[in-house]
C-alpha positions in Angstrom: 106.3 -144.2 -137.2 107.2 -147.3 -139.2 110.0 -149.5 -138.1 111.5 -152.2 -140.4 113.7 -154.9 -138.9 116.0 -157.1 -141.0 115.9 -160.5 -139.5 118.4 -162.1 -141.9 121.3 -161.6 -139.5 119.3 -163.2 -136.7 118.4 -166.2 -138.9 122.1 -166.7 -139.7 123.0 -166.6 -136.0 120.2 -169.0 -135.2 121.4 -171.4 -137.9 124.9 -171.3 -136.5 123.7 -171.9 -132.9 121.8 -175.0 -134.1 125.1 -176.4 -135.5 127.2 -175.5 -132.5 127.0 -179.0 -130.8 128.1 -180.7 -134.0 130.8 -178.1 -134.7 132.1 -178.3 -131.1 132.3 -182.1 -131.3 134.2 -181.8 -134.6 136.6 -179.2 -133.1 137.2 -181.3 -130.0 138.0 -184.4 -132.1 140.3 -182.5 -134.5 142.3 -181.0 -131.6 142.8 -184.4 -130.1 143.9 -185.8 -133.5 146.4 -183.0 -134.0 147.7 -183.6 -130.5 148.2 -187.2 -131.3 150.0 -186.3 -134.6 152.3 -184.0 -132.6 153.3 -186.9 -130.3 153.7 -189.3 -133.2 155.9 -186.9 -135.2 157.9 -186.0 -132.0 158.6 -189.6 -131.2 159.6 -190.4 -134.8 161.9 -187.4 -135.0 163.8 -188.5 -131.9 164.4 -192.2 -132.8 167.7 -192.8 -134.6 167.5 -193.7 -138.3 169.4 -196.9 -137.5 166.4 -198.3 -135.5 164.4 -199.0 -138.6 162.2 -201.7 -137.1 161.1 -199.4 -134.3 160.4 -196.5 -136.6 158.4 -198.6 -139.1 156.3 -200.1 -136.3 154.8 -196.8 -135.2 151.5 -195.4 -136.4 148.7 -193.1 -135.1 145.3 -194.8 -134.5 141.9 -193.6 -133.1 140.3 -195.5 -130.2 136.8 -196.9 -130.8 134.2 -197.5 -128.0 134.3 -194.2 -126.3 131.3 -192.1 -125.3 129.9 -189.3 -127.5 131.7 -186.8 -125.3 135.1 -188.4 -125.7 137.7 -188.7 -128.4 141.1 -190.3 -128.1 144.1 -191.1 -130.4 147.1 -193.2 -129.5 150.5 -193.9 -131.0 150.5 -197.6 -131.5 153.4 -199.9 -132.3 152.8 -202.7 -134.7 156.1 -204.5 -135.4 156.5 -206.5 -138.6 157.9 -210.0 -138.6 161.2 -210.5 -140.4 163.7 -213.3 -140.7 166.6 -213.2 -138.3 169.9 -213.1 -140.3 172.5 -215.7 -139.4 174.9 -212.9 -138.6 172.7 -211.9 -135.6 172.1 -215.3 -134.1 174.8 -214.8 -131.5 173.2 -211.5 -130.3 169.5 -212.6 -130.4 167.2 -214.1 -127.8 163.7 -215.3 -128.4 160.5 -215.0 -126.3 157.5 -217.1 -127.2 154.1 -215.5 -126.5 151.0 -217.7 -126.9 148.2 -216.2 -128.9 145.0 -216.6 -126.9 141.8 -217.3 -128.8 138.5 -219.0 -128.1 138.4 -220.6 -131.5 142.0 -221.9 -131.5 143.1 -223.1 -128.0 146.9 -222.8 -127.3 148.6 -226.1 -127.9 150.3 -227.5 -124.8 153.8 -227.7 -126.4 153.5 -223.9 -127.2 152.8 -223.3 -123.5 156.0 -225.1 -122.7 158.0 -222.7 -124.9 156.3 -219.7 -123.3 157.0 -221.0 -119.8 160.7 -221.5 -120.4 161.3 -218.3 -122.4 163.7 -216.8 -123.3 165.4 -219.1 -125.8 168.3 -218.7 -128.1 168.6 -219.6 -131.8 170.4 -222.8 -130.9 168.1 -223.9 -128.0 164.6 -223.3 -129.3 163.2 -226.8 -129.7 160.8 -226.0 -132.5 159.2 -223.0 -134.3 155.5 -222.6 -133.2 152.8 -222.0 -135.8 152.1 -218.3 -136.1 148.4 -218.8 -135.4 149.3 -220.2 -132.0 152.1 -217.9 -130.9 154.3 -214.9 -131.6 158.0 -215.2 -131.4 159.6 -211.9 -130.2 163.3 -211.3 -130.9 165.5 -209.1 -128.7 169.0 -207.8 -129.5 171.3 -208.4 -126.5 175.0 -208.9 -125.8 176.7 -212.2 -126.5 177.2 -212.6 -122.8 173.5 -212.6 -122.2 173.0 -215.1 -125.1 175.6 -217.4 -123.6 173.9 -217.2 -120.1 170.5 -218.0 -121.5 171.9 -220.9 -123.5 173.5 -222.2 -120.3 170.2 -221.9 -118.5 168.2 -223.7 -121.2 170.8 -226.6 -121.2 170.6 -226.7 -117.4 166.8 -227.1 -117.4 166.7 -229.2 -120.5 165.4 -232.2 -118.6 162.4 -230.3 -117.4 161.2 -228.7 -120.6 162.0 -231.8 -122.8 160.1 -234.0 -120.3 157.1 -231.6 -120.5 157.2 -231.7 -124.3 157.2 -235.5 -124.3 154.3 -235.5 -121.9 152.2 -233.4 -124.2 153.1 -235.6 -127.2 155.6 -233.4 -129.0 158.0 -235.3 -131.2 161.7 -235.1 -130.3 163.7 -232.5 -132.3 167.3 -233.2 -132.9 170.2 -230.7 -132.9 170.4 -230.5 -136.7 166.7 -229.7 -136.9 167.0 -227.0 -134.4 169.8 -225.3 -136.3 167.8 -225.6 -139.6 164.8 -224.0 -137.9 167.0 -221.2 -136.6 168.3 -220.3 -140.1 164.8 -219.7 -141.5 163.2 -218.4 -138.3 161.0 -215.4 -138.6 160.5 -213.3 -135.5 158.8 -210.1 -134.5 161.2 -207.5 -133.1 160.4 -206.7 -129.4 160.0 -203.0 -130.1 158.6 -202.3 -126.6 161.8 -203.6 -125.0 164.0 -201.8 -127.6 162.1 -198.5 -127.1 162.4 -198.6 -123.3 166.1 -199.4 -123.5 166.6 -196.5 -125.9 164.5 -194.3 -123.6 166.2 -195.0 -120.3 169.4 -196.8 -121.3 170.4 -200.3 -120.0 172.7 -201.7 -117.4 175.1 -202.7 -120.1 175.3 -199.2 -121.5 174.5 -198.4 -125.2 172.7 -195.6 -126.9 170.3 -193.5 -124.9 167.9 -191.4 -126.9 164.7 -190.3 -125.0 161.9 -190.0 -127.4 158.6 -190.8 -125.7 159.0 -188.5 -122.7 160.1 -185.4 -124.7 157.3 -185.9 -127.2 154.6 -186.2 -124.5 156.1 -183.3 -122.5 155.8 -181.0 -125.5 152.0 -181.2 -125.2 152.2 -179.4 -121.9 154.5 -176.7 -123.2 153.6 -173.5 -125.0 153.7 -175.4 -128.3 151.3 -178.1 -127.0 147.6 -178.5 -126.9 147.0 -174.9 -125.9 148.6 -173.5 -129.1 146.7 -176.1 -131.2 143.4 -175.1 -129.7 144.1 -171.4 -130.5 144.3 -172.0 -134.2 142.2 -169.7 -136.3 140.3 -172.5 -138.0 138.7 -173.5 -134.8 137.5 -169.9 -134.1 136.0 -169.8 -137.6 134.3 -173.2 -137.1 132.4 -171.7 -134.0 131.6 -168.2 -135.3 131.3 -168.3 -139.1 128.3 -170.1 -140.6 129.8 -170.3 -144.1 133.0 -172.0 -142.8 132.6 -175.6 -144.0 136.1 -176.9 -143.1 134.8 -178.6 -139.9 132.9 -181.2 -142.0 136.2 -182.9 -142.9 137.1 -183.2 -139.2 134.3 -185.7 -138.7 135.5 -188.2 -141.2 136.5 -191.7 -139.8 140.2 -192.0 -139.2 141.7 -194.8 -141.4 143.3 -196.6 -138.5 141.2 -197.6 -135.5 141.6 -199.9 -132.5 139.2 -201.1 -129.7 139.2 -199.6 -126.3 140.3 -202.9 -124.7 143.3 -203.0 -127.1 144.2 -199.4 -126.1 144.0 -200.3 -122.4 146.6 -203.1 -123.0 149.2 -200.3 -123.5 148.7 -199.0 -120.0 151.7 -200.9 -118.5 154.0 -199.4 -121.2 152.7 -195.9 -120.4 153.3 -196.5 -116.7 156.9 -197.6 -117.4 157.4 -194.3 -119.2 155.9 -192.4 -116.2 153.0 -191.1 -118.2 149.9 -190.7 -116.2 147.0 -192.6 -117.6 143.5 -191.1 -117.1 140.9 -193.6 -115.9 
Protein backbone atom coordinates (compact mmCIF):
# COMPACT_ATOMS: atom_id res chain seq x y z
CA UNK A 1 0.00 0.00 0.00
CA UNK A 2 1.36 3.37 -1.01
CA UNK A 3 0.50 6.44 1.10
CA UNK A 4 1.13 9.94 -0.22
CA UNK A 5 1.04 12.90 2.20
CA UNK A 6 0.66 16.49 1.05
CA UNK A 7 2.79 18.58 3.43
CA UNK A 8 1.95 21.93 1.85
CA UNK A 9 -0.72 22.69 4.45
CA UNK A 10 1.70 21.79 7.25
CA UNK A 11 4.34 24.13 5.80
CA UNK A 12 1.80 26.95 5.65
CA UNK A 13 0.85 26.39 9.28
CA UNK A 14 4.49 26.24 10.31
CA UNK A 15 5.23 29.51 8.50
CA UNK A 16 2.29 31.12 10.33
CA UNK A 17 3.45 29.83 13.72
CA UNK A 18 6.91 31.29 13.12
CA UNK A 19 5.32 34.72 12.63
CA UNK A 20 2.95 34.49 15.57
CA UNK A 21 5.19 36.41 17.98
CA UNK A 22 5.57 39.32 15.59
CA UNK A 23 1.90 39.24 14.62
CA UNK A 24 0.78 39.11 18.26
CA UNK A 25 2.98 42.11 19.03
CA UNK A 26 1.47 44.04 16.11
CA UNK A 27 -2.07 43.11 17.18
CA UNK A 28 -1.42 44.21 20.77
CA UNK A 29 0.01 47.55 19.69
CA UNK A 30 -2.84 48.24 17.28
CA UNK A 31 -5.47 47.45 19.91
CA UNK A 32 -3.82 49.91 22.30
CA UNK A 33 -3.64 52.52 19.54
CA UNK A 34 -7.32 52.13 18.69
CA UNK A 35 -8.20 52.39 22.38
CA UNK A 36 -6.22 55.64 22.57
CA UNK A 37 -7.95 56.97 19.49
CA UNK A 38 -11.31 56.13 21.05
CA UNK A 39 -10.47 58.15 24.16
CA UNK A 40 -9.12 61.04 22.07
CA UNK A 41 -12.22 61.19 19.89
CA UNK A 42 -14.49 60.79 22.92
CA UNK A 43 -12.86 63.69 24.76
CA UNK A 44 -12.91 65.89 21.67
CA UNK A 45 -16.60 65.15 20.99
CA UNK A 46 -17.58 66.28 24.50
CA UNK A 47 -15.66 69.58 24.64
CA UNK A 48 -17.83 72.54 23.59
CA UNK A 49 -16.80 74.17 20.28
CA UNK A 50 -16.36 77.47 22.14
CA UNK A 51 -13.30 76.05 23.96
CA UNK A 52 -11.11 76.27 20.88
CA UNK A 53 -7.82 76.51 22.74
CA UNK A 54 -8.51 73.35 24.70
CA UNK A 55 -9.70 71.43 21.64
CA UNK A 56 -6.71 72.47 19.53
CA UNK A 57 -4.25 71.47 22.24
CA UNK A 58 -5.20 67.78 22.28
CA UNK A 59 -3.39 65.07 20.33
CA UNK A 60 -2.70 61.36 20.58
CA UNK A 61 0.93 60.30 21.11
CA UNK A 62 2.79 57.04 21.63
CA UNK A 63 5.03 56.54 24.66
CA UNK A 64 8.66 55.61 24.04
CA UNK A 65 10.92 53.75 26.45
CA UNK A 66 8.65 50.80 27.29
CA UNK A 67 9.65 47.14 27.28
CA UNK A 68 9.16 44.90 24.26
CA UNK A 69 6.03 43.48 25.92
CA UNK A 70 4.37 46.88 26.46
CA UNK A 71 2.66 49.45 24.29
CA UNK A 72 1.02 52.67 25.44
CA UNK A 73 -0.62 55.72 23.94
CA UNK A 74 -1.74 58.84 25.77
CA UNK A 75 -3.92 61.83 24.94
CA UNK A 76 -1.56 64.76 25.39
CA UNK A 77 -2.36 68.44 25.67
CA UNK A 78 0.06 70.83 23.97
CA UNK A 79 -1.41 74.33 24.19
CA UNK A 80 -0.32 77.01 21.76
CA UNK A 81 0.76 80.44 22.87
CA UNK A 82 -1.38 83.38 21.78
CA UNK A 83 -1.56 87.08 22.50
CA UNK A 84 -4.02 88.07 25.21
CA UNK A 85 -6.55 90.54 23.73
CA UNK A 86 -6.96 93.79 25.59
CA UNK A 87 -10.66 92.97 26.00
CA UNK A 88 -9.70 89.98 28.20
CA UNK A 89 -7.23 91.76 30.47
CA UNK A 90 -9.81 92.23 33.22
CA UNK A 91 -10.61 88.49 33.26
CA UNK A 92 -7.11 87.02 32.98
CA UNK A 93 -4.52 86.04 35.57
CA UNK A 94 -1.00 84.90 34.78
CA UNK A 95 1.19 82.15 36.21
CA UNK A 96 4.91 82.14 35.50
CA UNK A 97 6.49 78.68 35.36
CA UNK A 98 10.27 78.55 35.09
CA UNK A 99 11.72 76.28 32.42
CA UNK A 100 14.35 74.06 33.98
CA UNK A 101 17.37 73.22 31.87
CA UNK A 102 20.96 72.22 32.57
CA UNK A 103 22.22 74.36 29.70
CA UNK A 104 20.25 77.51 30.55
CA UNK A 105 19.85 78.03 34.33
CA UNK A 106 16.73 79.90 35.43
CA UNK A 107 17.48 83.61 36.02
CA UNK A 108 16.85 84.78 39.56
CA UNK A 109 14.35 87.45 38.51
CA UNK A 110 12.24 84.77 36.77
CA UNK A 111 12.22 82.78 40.01
CA UNK A 112 10.75 85.84 41.73
CA UNK A 113 7.90 85.95 39.22
CA UNK A 114 7.28 82.25 39.76
CA UNK A 115 7.31 82.55 43.55
CA UNK A 116 4.77 85.39 43.60
CA UNK A 117 2.42 84.01 40.92
CA UNK A 118 -0.34 84.57 40.03
CA UNK A 119 -0.09 88.04 38.51
CA UNK A 120 -2.53 90.19 36.56
CA UNK A 121 -1.94 92.03 33.33
CA UNK A 122 -1.41 95.25 35.28
CA UNK A 123 0.89 93.93 38.00
CA UNK A 124 3.32 91.67 36.08
CA UNK A 125 6.63 93.57 36.44
CA UNK A 126 8.16 92.27 33.22
CA UNK A 127 7.64 89.61 30.57
CA UNK A 128 10.21 86.79 30.92
CA UNK A 129 12.08 85.38 27.96
CA UNK A 130 10.32 82.30 26.55
CA UNK A 131 13.51 80.23 26.86
CA UNK A 132 13.49 80.78 30.63
CA UNK A 133 9.80 80.52 31.49
CA UNK A 134 6.29 79.80 30.29
CA UNK A 135 3.52 82.28 31.07
CA UNK A 136 0.19 80.51 31.60
CA UNK A 137 -3.05 82.45 31.31
CA UNK A 138 -6.27 81.57 33.12
CA UNK A 139 -9.71 83.01 32.51
CA UNK A 140 -11.30 83.97 35.83
CA UNK A 141 -13.92 86.38 37.14
CA UNK A 142 -13.19 90.08 37.57
CA UNK A 143 -13.58 89.57 41.32
CA UNK A 144 -10.64 87.13 41.31
CA UNK A 145 -8.54 89.50 39.18
CA UNK A 146 -9.18 92.38 41.58
CA UNK A 147 -8.26 90.22 44.58
CA UNK A 148 -4.97 89.14 43.00
CA UNK A 149 -4.18 92.73 42.04
CA UNK A 150 -4.78 93.72 45.64
CA UNK A 151 -2.50 90.92 46.87
CA UNK A 152 0.33 91.87 44.50
CA UNK A 153 0.07 95.52 45.55
CA UNK A 154 0.10 94.40 49.18
CA UNK A 155 3.30 92.38 48.81
CA UNK A 156 4.89 94.77 46.32
CA UNK A 157 7.68 95.68 48.72
CA UNK A 158 8.69 92.04 49.03
CA UNK A 159 8.86 91.13 45.35
CA UNK A 160 10.27 94.49 44.22
CA UNK A 161 13.00 94.19 46.87
CA UNK A 162 13.91 90.71 45.64
CA UNK A 163 14.03 91.94 42.05
CA UNK A 164 16.41 94.75 43.04
CA UNK A 165 18.58 92.29 44.95
CA UNK A 166 19.06 90.12 41.86
CA UNK A 167 19.88 93.15 39.74
CA UNK A 168 16.66 93.51 37.77
CA UNK A 169 16.05 97.04 36.52
CA UNK A 170 13.04 98.92 37.80
CA UNK A 171 9.98 98.76 35.54
CA UNK A 172 7.59 101.68 35.59
CA UNK A 173 3.81 101.59 35.36
CA UNK A 174 3.73 102.66 31.72
CA UNK A 175 6.15 99.90 30.77
CA UNK A 176 4.03 97.31 32.54
CA UNK A 177 0.92 98.35 30.64
CA UNK A 178 2.85 98.31 27.37
CA UNK A 179 4.09 94.80 28.09
CA UNK A 180 0.56 93.72 28.94
CA UNK A 181 -0.82 94.82 25.57
CA UNK A 182 1.60 92.67 23.59
CA UNK A 183 1.92 89.81 26.03
CA UNK A 184 1.77 86.30 24.65
CA UNK A 185 0.69 83.55 27.02
CA UNK A 186 -0.07 79.84 26.90
CA UNK A 187 -3.64 78.98 27.95
CA UNK A 188 -3.72 76.90 31.13
CA UNK A 189 -5.69 74.12 29.49
CA UNK A 190 -5.27 71.72 32.43
CA UNK A 191 -7.03 74.19 34.73
CA UNK A 192 -9.68 74.90 32.10
CA UNK A 193 -10.26 71.21 31.46
CA UNK A 194 -10.66 70.35 35.16
CA UNK A 195 -13.00 73.29 35.70
CA UNK A 196 -15.07 72.13 32.74
CA UNK A 197 -14.99 68.53 33.98
CA UNK A 198 -16.03 69.20 37.59
CA UNK A 199 -17.34 72.75 37.59
CA UNK A 200 -16.08 75.53 39.84
CA UNK A 201 -17.15 77.23 43.03
CA UNK A 202 -18.23 80.24 41.05
CA UNK A 203 -20.48 78.21 38.78
CA UNK A 204 -20.12 78.18 35.02
CA UNK A 205 -20.40 75.49 32.37
CA UNK A 206 -19.98 71.87 33.43
CA UNK A 207 -19.24 69.42 30.63
CA UNK A 208 -17.56 66.16 31.73
CA UNK A 209 -15.38 64.91 28.89
CA UNK A 210 -12.43 62.94 30.28
CA UNK A 211 -14.31 60.63 32.62
CA UNK A 212 -17.03 59.59 30.11
CA UNK A 213 -14.41 58.98 27.41
CA UNK A 214 -12.27 56.82 29.71
CA UNK A 215 -15.31 55.00 31.13
CA UNK A 216 -16.37 54.02 27.62
CA UNK A 217 -13.30 51.77 27.41
CA UNK A 218 -14.76 49.59 30.16
CA UNK A 219 -18.15 49.38 28.47
CA UNK A 220 -19.32 46.92 25.83
CA UNK A 221 -18.08 49.33 23.18
CA UNK A 222 -14.63 49.53 24.73
CA UNK A 223 -11.42 47.53 24.41
CA UNK A 224 -13.28 44.20 24.37
CA UNK A 225 -15.17 45.10 21.21
CA UNK A 226 -11.99 46.50 19.63
CA UNK A 227 -10.12 43.26 20.34
CA UNK A 228 -12.87 41.19 18.69
CA UNK A 229 -12.50 42.86 15.32
CA UNK A 230 -12.18 40.40 12.44
CA UNK A 231 -8.90 41.85 11.24
CA UNK A 232 -7.18 40.67 14.42
CA UNK A 233 -8.47 37.13 13.95
CA UNK A 234 -7.18 37.17 10.37
CA UNK A 235 -3.78 38.40 11.53
CA UNK A 236 -3.40 35.35 13.79
CA UNK A 237 -4.90 32.65 11.55
CA UNK A 238 -4.36 33.58 7.88
CA UNK A 239 -0.83 33.54 6.51
CA UNK A 240 -1.72 35.58 3.42
CA UNK A 241 -3.17 38.43 5.53
CA UNK A 242 -0.55 41.20 5.33
CA UNK A 243 -2.50 44.01 6.99
CA UNK A 244 -0.64 43.59 10.27
CA UNK A 245 2.55 44.97 8.72
CA UNK A 246 1.07 48.47 8.76
CA UNK A 247 0.36 48.18 12.50
CA UNK A 248 4.09 48.12 13.25
CA UNK A 249 4.86 51.49 11.64
CA UNK A 250 6.19 54.19 14.01
CA UNK A 251 3.47 56.54 15.19
CA UNK A 252 4.11 60.13 13.99
CA UNK A 253 3.86 61.64 17.48
CA UNK A 254 5.92 60.16 20.33
CA UNK A 255 6.93 61.27 23.83
CA UNK A 256 9.32 59.90 26.44
CA UNK A 257 8.23 57.77 29.36
CA UNK A 258 9.30 60.47 31.83
CA UNK A 259 7.17 63.03 30.02
CA UNK A 260 4.20 60.67 30.17
CA UNK A 261 4.73 60.17 33.92
CA UNK A 262 4.41 63.94 34.42
CA UNK A 263 0.72 63.60 33.53
CA UNK A 264 0.07 61.32 36.53
CA UNK A 265 -1.13 64.16 38.83
CA UNK A 266 -3.71 65.23 36.23
CA UNK A 267 -4.94 61.65 35.89
CA UNK A 268 -5.27 61.35 39.65
CA UNK A 269 -7.34 64.55 39.76
CA UNK A 270 -9.69 62.91 37.29
CA UNK A 271 -9.90 59.80 39.46
CA UNK A 272 -8.26 57.66 36.76
CA UNK A 273 -6.23 54.81 38.19
CA UNK A 274 -2.66 54.88 36.91
CA UNK A 275 -0.90 51.52 36.49
CA UNK A 276 2.61 51.40 37.98
